C-alpha positions in Angstrom: 165.6 121.1 113.4 165.8 125.1 113.8 165.0 126.4 117.3 161.6 127.6 117.6 161.6 131.6 117.2 161.2 133.0 121.1 159.0 136.0 119.7 156.6 133.9 118.1 153.6 132.9 120.3 153.6 130.1 122.5 150.1 128.3 121.6 151.0 124.7 122.8 148.3 122.8 124.7 150.1 123.7 128.0 150.1 127.3 127.2 146.4 127.2 126.1 145.6 125.5 129.5 147.5 128.1 131.5 145.9 131.1 129.6 142.4 129.8 130.1 143.3 129.5 134.0 144.9 132.9 134.2 143.3 135.4 136.5 140.7 138.2 134.8 142.1 140.6 137.4 145.3 141.1 135.5 146.5 144.8 135.7 145.3 146.4 132.2 148.3 148.5 131.7 150.3 146.7 128.9 154.1 146.0 129.5 157.0 147.7 127.9 157.5 146.8 124.1 159.4 143.6 123.9 159.5 143.0 127.6 159.3 139.5 128.8 155.6 138.8 129.9 155.8 135.2 129.4 152.5 133.6 130.3 150.4 136.8 130.7 146.8 136.8 129.4 145.7 140.1 128.0 142.9 141.3 130.4 139.4 141.5 128.9 138.4 144.8 127.9 135.5 146.2 126.4 137.7 147.2 123.2 140.9 145.0 123.1 142.1 146.9 120.2 142.3 150.3 122.1 144.4 148.2 124.7 146.4 146.7 121.7 147.2 150.5 120.3 148.3 151.9 123.8 151.5 150.5 123.1 154.0 153.1 122.3 154.6 153.4 118.9 151.9 151.0 117.6 149.8 153.5 116.1 152.3 155.2 114.3 153.9 152.1 112.8 150.3 150.9 111.8 149.2 154.1 110.2 152.4 154.0 107.7 151.9 150.3 106.9 148.4 151.2 106.1 149.2 153.8 103.8 151.9 151.5 102.1 149.7 148.4 102.1 146.7 150.2 100.1 148.9 150.4 96.8 148.9 146.4 97.1 145.3 146.6 95.7 146.1 149.5 93.1 148.9 148.3 91.2 147.5 145.4 89.0 144.2 147.1 88.4 145.9 150.3 87.4 148.2 148.4 85.0 145.4 146.5 83.2 143.5 149.7 82.6 146.7 151.7 81.7 148.1 148.8 79.2 145.0 147.9 77.7 143.6 151.5 77.2 147.1 152.5 75.3 147.6 149.0 73.7 144.3 148.0 73.2 145.1 144.6 74.4 143.5 142.8 77.7 145.9 140.1 76.4 149.1 141.9 76.8 147.8 143.6 80.2 147.2 140.5 81.8 150.5 139.0 80.5 152.4 141.7 82.1 150.7 141.6 85.5 151.0 137.7 85.4 154.8 138.2 84.8 154.9 140.6 87.8 153.1 138.1 90.1 155.5 135.2 89.1 158.6 137.5 89.7 157.2 138.3 93.2 157.0 134.8 93.8 160.4 134.5 93.1 162.0 137.6 94.7 159.8 138.2 97.9 161.4 135.6 99.9 164.9 136.6 99.1 163.9 140.4 100.3 162.2 139.1 103.3 165.2 137.2 104.2 167.5 140.3 104.0 164.8 141.9 106.0 165.3 139.5 108.8 169.1 139.5 108.6 169.5 143.2 108.4 166.5 145.0 109.7 163.3 146.3 108.2 164.2 149.9 107.8 167.5 149.1 106.2 166.1 146.7 103.4 162.4 147.9 103.0 163.4 151.5 102.2 165.7 150.6 99.5 163.6 147.7 98.0 160.6 150.1 97.9 162.4 152.6 96.0 163.4 150.1 93.4 159.8 148.8 93.2 158.7 152.4 92.7 161.2 152.8 90.1 159.9 150.0 88.1 156.4 151.5 88.7 157.3 154.8 87.0 159.3 152.9 84.3 156.1 151.2 83.4 154.1 154.2 83.2 156.7 156.1 81.0 157.1 152.9 78.8 153.4 152.9 78.2 152.9 156.6 78.0 155.7 157.0 75.3 154.6 153.7 73.3 157.9 151.5 74.2 158.4 148.1 73.1 156.1 145.2 74.7 159.0 143.7 76.5 159.8 146.9 78.3 156.4 146.6 79.8 157.3 143.3 81.4 160.7 144.4 82.2 159.6 147.4 84.4 156.6 145.4 85.9 159.0 142.6 86.9 161.3 145.2 88.8 158.4 145.9 91.0 158.6 142.5 92.5 161.2 143.9 95.1 158.3 145.5 96.9 158.4 144.1 100.8 155.9 142.5 102.3 154.4 145.1 104.4 151.7 143.2 105.9 154.3 140.6 107.1 156.7 143.2 108.7 153.6 144.9 110.5 152.9 141.2 111.9 156.6 140.7 112.8 156.4 144.2 115.0 153.3 142.9 116.7 155.1 139.4 117.3 158.0 141.2 118.9 156.0 143.7 120.8 153.5 140.9 122.2 155.9 138.3 123.0 154.3 135.8 125.2 151.0 137.5 125.2 148.8 134.7 122.8 145.7 136.8 123.4 146.9 140.2 122.6 148.8 138.8 119.3 145.5 137.1 118.4 143.7 140.5 118.3 146.6 142.2 116.6 146.8 139.2 113.7 142.9 139.6 113.4 143.3 143.4 112.9 146.0 143.0 110.3 143.7 140.6 108.4 141.1 142.9 108.6 143.4 145.7 107.2 144.3 143.2 104.2 140.6 143.0 103.3 140.1 146.6 103.7 142.9 147.4 101.2 141.6 144.8 98.8 138.2 146.4 98.8 139.6 149.9 98.5 142.7 149.7 96.7 140.7 148.6 93.0 137.8 151.0 93.6 140.5 154.1 94.1 142.7 153.0 91.2 139.4 152.7 88.8 138.4 156.1 90.2 141.9 157.7 89.5 142.3 156.0 86.3 138.8 157.0 84.8 138.2 160.3 86.2 142.1 161.7 85.8 144.2 160.3 83.2 145.0 156.3 82.7 148.5 156.8 84.4 147.1 158.3 87.6 146.5 155.0 89.6 149.9 153.9 88.9 151.3 157.2 89.8 149.5 158.0 93.1 149.8 154.0 94.1 153.9 154.6 93.8 153.6 157.7 96.0 151.6 156.2 98.6 153.7 153.1 98.5 157.0 155.2 99.4 155.4 157.4 101.7 153.9 154.6 103.7 157.1 152.6 103.8 159.1 155.7 104.9 156.7 156.5 107.5 156.6 152.9 108.8 160.5 152.7 108.8 160.9 155.4 110.8 159.4 153.9 113.5 162.6 152.3 114.9 161.5 151.7 118.6 158.9 149.0 117.4 161.3 147.3 115.1 162.2 143.7 115.8 166.1 143.3 116.3 167.7 141.6 113.2 169.4 138.4 113.4 172.8 139.2 112.0 175.1 136.4 110.8 178.6 135.8 112.3 181.6 133.6 111.3 180.3 131.2 114.0 176.5 131.4 113.1 175.2 128.3 111.8 174.2 128.1 108.5 170.9 129.6 107.8 168.3 127.0 106.4 164.8 128.1 104.7 161.7 128.2 106.7 160.4 125.6 104.2 162.7 122.7 106.0 161.1 123.8 109.4 158.8 121.1 111.1 155.4 121.8 110.1 155.7 124.6 107.8 155.4 122.7 104.5 152.0 121.2 105.4 150.9 124.7 106.6 151.8 126.4 103.3 150.0 123.7 101.3 146.9 125.0 103.3 147.9 128.3 102.2 147.9 127.2 98.8 144.4 125.8 98.9 143.2 128.9 100.5 144.4 131.1 97.6 142.7 129.0 95.3 139.4 129.8 97.1 140.0 133.6 96.5 141.0 133.2 92.8 138.4 131.0 91.5 135.8 133.0 93.5 136.8 136.2 91.8 136.8 134.7 88.1 133.4 132.9 88.6 132.1 136.0 90.3 133.0 138.3 87.4 131.9 135.6 84.5 128.4 135.2 86.2 127.7 138.9 86.4 128.8 139.4 82.8 126.3 136.4 82.0 123.7 138.2 83.5 124.3 141.5 81.8 125.9 143.5 84.7 129.5 143.4 84.3 130.1 146.2 86.3 128.4 144.9 89.3 131.1 142.0 89.6 133.5 144.4 91.6 130.9 145.4 94.1 129.8 142.3 94.7 133.3 141.0 95.5 133.5 144.0 97.5 130.9 142.7 99.8 132.7 139.4 100.3 135.9 141.3 101.4 133.7 143.5 103.6 132.4 140.4 105.2 135.7 139.1 105.9 137.0 142.5 107.1 134.2 142.7 109.7 134.5 139.0 110.8 138.3 139.5 111.2 137.4 142.4 113.7 135.0 140.5 115.5 137.3 137.4 115.6 140.0 139.7 117.1 137.7 140.8 119.9 137.0 137.1 121.0 139.3 135.0 123.2 139.3 131.4 121.4 140.2 128.5 123.8 141.6 125.4 122.8 144.5 124.3 120.9 145.6 126.2 118.0 145.7 123.3 115.6 142.0 122.3 116.5 141.0 125.9 115.8 142.7 126.2 112.5 140.6 122.7 111.5 137.4 124.4 112.9 138.0 127.5 110.9 138.6 125.6 107.9 135.4 123.8 108.3 133.4 126.8 108.6 134.9 128.0 105.7 134.6 125.1 103.5 130.5 124.8 104.9 130.1 128.6 103.8 131.6 128.6 100.7 128.7 126.4 99.2 126.4 129.4 99.7 127.5 131.1 96.6 127.2 127.9 94.5 123.5 127.2 96.3 122.5 131.2 95.5 123.3 131.0 91.7 122.1 127.4 91.2 118.8 128.0 92.8 118.1 131.7 92.3 120.6 133.1 89.4 119.7 136.2 91.2 122.9 138.8 91.6 121.4 140.2 94.9 121.1 136.9 96.6 124.6 136.1 95.4 125.8 139.3 96.9 124.3 138.2 100.2 125.8 134.6 100.0 129.1 136.3 99.3 129.1 138.6 102.1 128.3 135.7 104.6 130.8 133.5 103.0 133.4 136.1 103.3 133.0 136.1 107.3 134.9 132.6 107.2 137.8 133.5 105.4 139.4 136.2 107.8 139.2 133.6 110.7 141.2 131.1 108.8 143.8 133.2 107.7 144.2 134.5 111.2 144.8 131.4 112.6 147.1 130.1 109.8 149.3 133.1 110.1 149.2 132.8 114.0 150.4 129.1 113.3 153.2 130.5 110.8 154.6 132.7 113.7 154.5 129.6 115.7 156.5 127.4 113.7 159.0 130.1 111.9 162.4 129.6 112.9 164.2 131.8 115.2 165.0 135.2 113.4 163.0 134.3 110.2 159.6 135.4 110.6 159.4 137.8 107.7 160.7 135.3 105.4 158.0 132.5 106.8 155.0 135.1 106.4 156.4 135.8 103.0 156.4 132.3 102.1 152.7 132.2 103.1 151.8 134.9 101.1 153.7 133.7 98.4 151.7 130.3 98.6 148.7 132.4 98.9 149.3 134.3 95.4 150.3 130.8 93.9 147.1 129.3 95.0 145.1 132.5 93.5 146.9 132.0 90.2 145.8 128.2 90.2 142.4 129.1 91.4 141.9 131.5 88.7 143.0 129.2 86.0 140.7 126.5 87.3 137.8 128.8 87.5 138.3 130.2 84.3 138.4 126.9 82.9 135.2 125.6 84.5 133.3 128.9 83.5 134.5 128.3 80.1 133.7 124.6 79.6 131.1 124.1 82.0 129.2 127.5 82.5 129.1 130.4 85.1 127.2 128.7 87.7 129.6 125.6 87.6 132.4 127.9 88.2 131.4 128.4 91.9 132.2 124.8 92.5 135.7 125.4 92.2 136.1 127.7 95.3 133.8 125.2 97.2 136.0 122.3 96.2 139.3 124.3 97.2 138.0 125.1 100.6 137.3 121.5 101.2 140.7 120.6 100.1 142.1 123.2 102.4 139.9 121.7 105.2 141.3 118.2 104.4 145.0 119.2 104.4 144.5 121.3 107.6 143.2 118.1 109.3 145.7 116.1 107.9 148.5 118.4 109.2 146.5 118.8 112.6 146.2 115.0 113.1 150.2 114.5 112.3 151.2 117.2 114.8 148.9 115.6 117.4 150.5 112.1 116.7 153.9 113.4 117.0 153.3 115.3 120.1 152.0 112.3 121.7 155.0 110.1 120.7 157.2 112.8 122.1 155.4 112.4 125.3 155.7 108.7 125.4 159.2 109.2 124.6 159.8 111.5 127.5 157.7 109.4 130.2 159.9 107.4 132.5 159.8 103.7 132.4 156.8 102.0 133.9 154.8 105.6 134.1 
């Protein structure tokens, strides 16, 4: 089994016990970036995020990463608007974006592996440049009426886009080595940033394409992506050191073979199905109510609830083993995902549904934050970017499966029944998380018995 990554947060039960007993009078000044601070508990402050960004270079790389991350919510919407408007075919537009998603699922882990091996700046910048060229190629092919196959090829080239969110989390893991409380806050912030970009990206893309010209969303998204990655990569002082291979280095194994990782990725797959099916069900229900345009606004409320919950969750200091927290967060998500189903089944009101989605969204961020922290824990040494990219790939695969399942339920059973799919997916995620936690606990007890002296 690969050795545990030293920069990942140590969240074993023994560490949790020591953290709980740590003195609250610890010094408030953060240690130097990457310094060994094993076992140091982040002091309680009124604003833990201010303490977090007091680390030199943290604000700079975060700004660049947020600029680069915003287009992630823009490209698919912009492509659909641009292609459907020019070719009068939503089927073609959907097929092109689906091809891009499939290509990303294949290419992204390889890009992340190169990032781990050669460094973020050396790989992210050329990979982003290639992705931007793919976006510009798509724009020109649509604008000048190129054959349909060129659209698929151009959009597939954007699969080299690096996982900017994963690279940012890898920097926090490097900077906050041995400080699980501070890393918890950083992961919560990153999840809230994901939700914020999910809210603003599609709105900005639709506004640009509608108010300027159909290609404006893709063009602005490409400029923002390249600018953000360049700013992010320029912050070399906070970049985690690459793990270079030498002739004597052992052969690198995929994080998929790390103990605990496959089971954890299955939870991400089920969680992604929650998101994908909820989006389809909400758009279909709003359309059935005669308010198709309101679907996007209602989904934005779900993202807003998740964003707010992520920030609050990051300010807390949760106790107990990380595996147990993951199960409890999954239980909360499974419970709250029944609210949209109850709202549409009992009232049929879009206003009530909007409130239910706002509340339901508050359970997704804690689940994702805890899951990403587990990925950081289980990632093999020197492969954190690849491990987190695999988690995102699992999430994207779940979104695709959830969208397909939600679409089938809506078409054959009706818009109301579509909300049973995210509820079932959340329950599946809870069961998988519980099974994984039980297996982990069983292995730990067996290991403890093996280490115990005879007759103890």
